[in-house]
N, C-alpha and C positions, 0 to 999 in steps of 0.2 A: 554372598549376594548371588541371585538368581536374576538373570535378564529374562524379562517378560516376553512371551510368544504373542503373535498377532492377536489370536482369539482371547487373550488374558487383558488386552488394552481397552476393552469396553467401550470402543468407538462406535458412533451412531452410523446408520446407513445413511445414503444420499437423501432419501426422502425427509428422513427425520432431521437431517441436518438444515434442508431448506426451510423447515417449519421453526427450528429453534431460533431462541433470541440471539441476535447478532451484536457485535460490538458496533457503535454509532460512528463507524469509520469507512469512508469510502477511499479507495486507492486509485489515483489517475497516473496513468502512464503518458507522459508527453513525448511521443515521438521515439519510443524505444525500438531499437533496431534489432536486437536479437530475440529470436524466438525461443531460445533457451531461457533467456532472462524472464521472459513474458510468462512461460510455463512455471518457472520457479516462483515468481511472484503470485501466480494463482495458488500453487501449492502452500506458501506460506500464509496466504490469506485465508484458505481452508483451516489451516493448522490453529489460526487465531480467531476463527468465526468472525471475519471481516463482511461487512454488509455486502459490498460490491466492488468490481474492479471496472474502471472505465478505460478503455483503450482509445488513444487519439493519435490522428495523422497516420504516419508511417507504421506505428505499432501493429503488428500481425493480430489477426483474429481466429479463434477457434472455430471449426475443427481444422488442425494442421499436425501432420506427425511429428514436426520439430517442436512445437509447443507442448505436445502430449508426452515428449520423451522426459521432460522434467515436471510437468503438471501431474502426471500419473493419475489421471482422472478427475483432478480438482476443477476442470473447466465445465465438469456436470455438475459439481456441487456448489462452486461460487458464482452468484449472479454477475453478470456482465453487459455492458453496453459498448458500442462504438460511436465515436464522433470524428468526423473527418477535420475538424478543427477543435483544439483544445480549448479555445476561448468560448467556444458554444457550450461545451461541457462545464465550464466554469460559470458560465450565466444560469445555466440550467440549475446547477448544484447551490448557487447564490440564493436563487429564487425558492429552492427547497430549505433554506436556513442553514447550510452548511458554512462552516469557518474554512475558507481556502487557505491551505497551509502547504508552502513549498518546503521541500528538503533540499537546500542549497547551501552553498558558502556564498554569503552576500552581507553587504553592510547592514549593521542593526539586525542581524541574525540573532536568535535566542539558541544558546547550546541546549541540546536536548535535555540534559539532567538538570537543567534550571528551569524547565518548563513543567507546569502541572496543568494538564487538561481539565476542564470543567466537565463534571459528569452531566451537567444539564445541556450540553452543547453536542452538536454532530461535527464531525471533522471530515475534510477532504484533503488528503495527503498527496501531493503532487511529487511525482519523481521523474526526471528528466532522462533525456538521451545520454546515451553511454559516453559520448565524446563532449557535447556541448551543454550538457546539464538540462536545467528548466530554461525555457526559451525566454528571451527579454520581454516579449509582449505578454507571455504569461506573468512573468514576475511582477509587471505593472498593475495586475489585476487581483493579487493576492492579499489576504488580511494579515498574514504572519508567515515568518519564515525560520525554519528550525535547522540548525547545524549539529553534525555530529563531531565532537572534538577529535583531532587526529593529532599523533606524536611523532610519526615517522617522516620518511623522506618522500613518500608518494602524496600528490595532491587531492587523491579521493578514493572512496571505496567502490567495489563493483556495486552495482545498483541494486541487486539481489541482496547483498550484504547490508546496505543502507537500508533497504526496506526491512529485512529482519531485525535490525537493531531498532529503528523507530517503531515498528509495529509492536515489538516486544515491549518497548518502554511504555507506549500507549496503552496497550493491554493491561500491563501489570498496574500502572497507575489507576486506570479507569475501574478494574475489576477489583483490586486488593486494598488500593488506597482510599478510594472514594473520596478525594478531596474536591472542593468547588474551587 
């Protein structure tokens, strides 16, 4: 087996990416403190052709050297917005018809493997602060909550790992399963 070279990957350029159809998913970062995590989520969002990233509260905004270390240019390809208050972002997304979904460990959450996204709907996935998770005030405004099952001794995954798992699950179900 031969590993592919960069020019053999057939990736689109930034302008083409901006014009291509995106997954009907917006990633919302609720007061994420690490700029490396922010950059990694931009890069993951680019890889899965996510519609937009919304940065809220203390979450840092591009351009910033520490974000770019992990984003590797994805801040130029992925659309993004900033809101000083996550609740304002949620209000706007609800008015645009998005299903507001927190990724959190919560009462009555649905394990991600048991969830089937509806291909007719648009989703806003909220990922919370590295220490405190999704804020309580945001949890009061969500439509649903997804949880990643865990089997070890730690109580949570890093936000970037969580985003990668959840986005891959959504994209694979929306792109290939096409279930309603």
